N, C-alpha and C positions, 0 to 999 in steps of 0.2 A: 771564777765564770764571772765574776763583775770587772775581774779585768782584762779580758776575752771581750765583752760587751765593750772595755771603754776601748777598745783596739779597733773593735768593728765601728763603730759609730765614728770615730777618729779618722779613718778608709772613706766610708762615708764622707762624712762632710770636706775632707780632702779629694775627691773624686767630685763632688757636684759645686765648688770653688771653682776646678779646673773648666768644667763643662757651658760655668754660664760665663767666662770668659773668650770662651772660643769665639770663634768669627766665620758666621757661613752667610756666605754669598747664593743669592737668587739673580739669575741671568737672563736671557736669551737673545734670540737675534730669528728677524723675518724675511724671506726671500723671496723674491714672487716677482711676476716681470711676463714681456711677452717676446716671443721668437720665429721669429719673419726666416722662412728656410727654399731655400732654392737649389733641386737635384735633380743631376742628368745623366740619371743611369738607376735602370728598372722601375721604382716607383719617380717618374721624371714629373718635375712641374714645382708650385708654389704653395707653401705651407704659412700660414699665421695661428699660433696657439696661444694659451697663457701657457705659460712656463713655471717651475717650483724649482727653488734651491740649484739656481743657478751659479752661485759665487761663492759669500759662504757655508749655506744651508741651512735652512730652518733649525730654529734647537732651543731647546730650556733646561735648564740641570740648574745643580746645587756645587757650589764647595768649601769646603772647610778647611781650616786647621788648629790647631792647638799649639802651647806652647810647652815645654814637657819641663821645661828647663834644662839645667847643664846643656844647653846648645841643640837643644833633639826638639824637633817640630816634627808634629803627623796631623796629615793632610788629607784626604779624600777629595774623588768628581767623580760626580753621575750623571749622563747626561743626553736627552735624548732628542729623538730625530724626530720630526714630522711634515707634514705636506699640508703647506699655509692656506691651500683655496679648498681644501677638504677637511679639514682638521686632522684625518686621518695620522696613526703612527709610519714611520718612514721602511720600519723592518717589524712584521704582523708579530703580537704577541712579545717581543720584547722589548722591554720598558728602556734602560739605558742604553740601547741600542749603540748609541757613537761612541764613549765610552764611559768605566767605570772600573776605576785603579783606589788603591787603599795607599799609601807612603811615607817614607819615615827621613827626615832630611835633621841631617846637619854638618858641620867641619868640615867631614871626612867623603859627602856627598849625599845623596839621593837612590832610596833602594823603595821601589815599588812592586805593585800585585796587583792584575786584573785585565780587562782588557781593555787595548790600546794600540795606536800603528806605529809604525817603526818611524825611527831618528831619522829616514831618507828618506820621508812620507811628505805628504800634507795632512796626515790625520791626526788629529789629536792633540790633546797639550804638549804631549813627544815633539813633536815636528820641531826640524829642525833645518826645514824646507822649502818654507811656503814663502819664506820674504827670501828670495834666492832667484826667482823668477816675473815679468813680470804683472802674469796677472795672479799669480800667487795660489798657484793651484785650484785656479778656479773655469766657471764661464765654458762647458765641455771640452771642444777639443779646441780652444782658444790658448787653455796652457798644457802644462811641460805634459800631464797625462796621457795628454796628443800620443806621445811619440816614446813613452818608459812603462817601465810596469811597479806596481806595488803602492803607485801615488796614492791612492784610495784605498787601500788594506789598512783592514783594524784585524789582529790577532787578539783570539781569546788568551785564558791560562796562561798569562805572561809574566815572568820578573823579569826583571829590567835595573840595568845602574848605569849614575848619572856621576861624573867626579867630578869634582869639585873646577872652579878655573884656573889655569896658570898661564901666565903669559899669555892670557889670548884662547888657548884653547881650552875645554874641556870635552870630554869621548865618554861613550855610550856603549852599553852593550844591555843585547834583552835576548829571551828562548821564550819560545810560546811551545810548553806541554805539547799542546795540541794541532800547531801550526795552520790554525784553520777561521776563517773569519764566518762560518757559521758558529754563534755564541750556544747553542743547543750541543756540538759536537763533546761527549765526553773523554775525559784522555781513559786508554784502553790499560787496563791490568800487561798489559802484554806489553811492554816498550820497542821492542819494535814494529808494531799494528800503529804506532802513533803517527800521523803526521809531526813532523817539526817545521816549527821558522827560527831563525837567528838573522839578527841584525846588531852590528857594529859598526861607530861612525864616528867619527873627528870631524871636530867644527871649529874653527877659530874665527874670532868676530878682533877687525882694529878699528883705529879709530873712521877710513872711509874704507875700507874695506872689509870681506866677509865669505868665505866659502868653505864646504863640506865634503867630505871624503867619505860615502857609505858604503860597504858589502853586505847583501843580504843572501839568505842560505836556505832553501825549502828539501827537505828529506822527506822524501815519499814513502810513510811503514806502511797507511792504511789500505787494507786491500784491492778498495777500489782507486782506487786514486792513482794506484802504483801503475795500473797500466796504461797504454797510451790507444790513442785510437787504433792499431795494426791488432793487438790484446799482448804484447810484449812492457816487458816489465820498466816504468822510463826513471830513467837517470835523476839524480839531483839536481836543482833547478842554483843557478844562480847570477845575480844580476852586482855591474861594478858601478858604482855613480859617479860622480865629481863635477861639484856643479859648482860657482861663485857669482860676486856681484860687486859691484865695484864704483863710488864714486869721486869720480877728478875732483882733487877741490874744496871736498865736501859741500860740490852745488849740486844747483836744480838738476844737471847729468846722474841718470845714474846705470850701470851698462851691466849685462848679465851673457852671461855662455855658461855653458855645461855639456860634458857628455856620457853616456850611459853602454856599457855591455852586457849582455844576458846571454845564458846560453841554457838550455834544454827547460825553458819555459812553455807554459800552456797557452799563453798569448803576446801577442801582440805591443799592446798597451794596456791601460785604464782607462780608455776614454774610446767608442767602438759608434760606425754612425749606427740607426737605429733602424729596424724595421727591413722590412727587405732588399733596404738598399745595406745594411752591413754583408761584407766581407767576413765569415765567420770562420775561425784558424782552432778554434778549443778544442782539445781532443783527437784532431784530423791530420794528426801525421805523431812521429818520436817523441819526438822536442823542435823547436822555436828555438832557431840563432841569431843573432846579431846588431843590432847598433843603431845610435841613435846620437845626435848632437842640436841645438839651438847654441841663435844668439837671440839680444833683444834690448831693450832699453825702456828708459821712464825720462819725464819730463817735467817738473813739475814747476806748474805756473802758479800761483795764489794757491787756491781748493781743488785745482784742477791736475789731473795725472791724467799724463798724455803717452799710451803702451803702446808698444810695437815687439811684434817676436816673429821668428821665422826658425822652424824646425824641421829634420830630415830624420826620416827612419829608414832603415835599406833591414831586413833581414829573410830568411831563408828557411823554407817548411820541409826539415827531411821529414824523409819517409811516411809521404802523403799518400793520404788512400783515396778508391771510388769516391771522387761525389767532390773531392777536394784536390783538385788536381795541379795547384797552381803552388811552386816551387818557393819563387820567391816574389817579395812585398815590398813596392816603397811607399814614400808618402811621403807627402812636404804640404806641409801648413803653414799661411800667413795670416795672422791675425793682426791686427790695430783696434785701441777704444780709446774709451776717456773715463775716469772715474771722477765723480766733481762731488765734495763733500758738504755739504748746509750743514753738518754739526761735527762737532767734536763730540760730544757727550753723545748723542740717540741715531745720530746718522751717518754709515762708511758709504753708500753712492746713492744719488740721488738725482739725475736721474743717470747711469749708466749706458753708453753703450759699446758695445763691444759686432765688431765684423770680422769673420774668421771663414780662411779658406782652406779648404783640405782636397789634395788632390792625391789620387789613390790609383798606384801602378802594379798588376801582378800579368803574368804569360795571359791569362787571359781576361781579366778585368780593367778596367779604365774608367773610373767615376769624377765625378766632381761635384763637389758640396762648396753651395756661401751661404754661410748664417748671419744674420742680423740679430741683436740680443738687445735689449732694452728692458732692466731691472732693477728695482727698489730693492732698497738692502735699510733695514733699520734696530737697530738693537740698545738694548737696556738692560739694566743692573742693580739689583737693591742690595743691602749689606744689613744683615742682624748683627751685631754686636754688644755682647749680656744684655740679650731682650729687647735691643731699642732698633728700630729698622728706620732704613736712611734712605735718601738716595744718594747715588755715585753721579 
């Protein structure tokens, strides 16, 4: 009995020492600004309003790591999104709606579990995508989300793996047991009745260039999700993305280009016009097929980054039902903007001015929208190490 007690005390002492050595960081971003919108479709006119989460998304979170020895590190990320002008949570009832994961990392790679975004998306810390276009998947229609699917998507109940880096290449694979952005959805005991999402991606980083090839797959197993607007069974959805960036001679100019192909999707892109000006295609037909591409650039002068990008999306709504007769869908997006960095430590962009123009065409719809955005973004973080609090 005495020996057992000594073993228990020793184990407790070891755990306590490890916990005191853990690093925990509290971080946050406040993203708020103003938007002026001119629209020539249905709700014609001009609108000036305060806007939230235009660029990076307001958030606060906790990051922690613990060195387990033997080249092993365990870590966690818990992140909440909120609306800064009201203080409300971005998702009602979901505390850590932006990310919630636990991972184990070593020389063999990284294995994690939780609610995360895809590698070929702009969401969560797993994103390999955000730095491959000028607007970094922000500013509503200005970013790449205006012409691609799953850019802002998060998946719960996800298992993922990231390989070590070999000659600049790294590989990632993930699989969601529920394949749904709804964090409340539970896994069905009947495996065939689950929606599942899978993503594999290969990223390369060189001295003056970087790029990613990603493939995404959605299996519609849930009875409600499996039926399309015609009441027929929906086929599994696919998307392929190829995006790259190049910095000629390591100079002030960065050039971007990319393309995506998608099949059997339920939407054309992750960004849509709001209110009565939105042209909705969700569940309006059997499936949505199409492709998109973009070209862009960034020019850095001192603390300012000048941005420009053009996007084109071409899609087909197969098997449309009454109320959504459009078969073809084309969209052109031209965006220009400027980021000005006041501080490397606490301010991301102040102010940031982005002007976007969108032209949407279909058989029955022609619409144009011009949007001007002025936003303020401030980020801060604090790190706790061995019970000491310090500014970073």
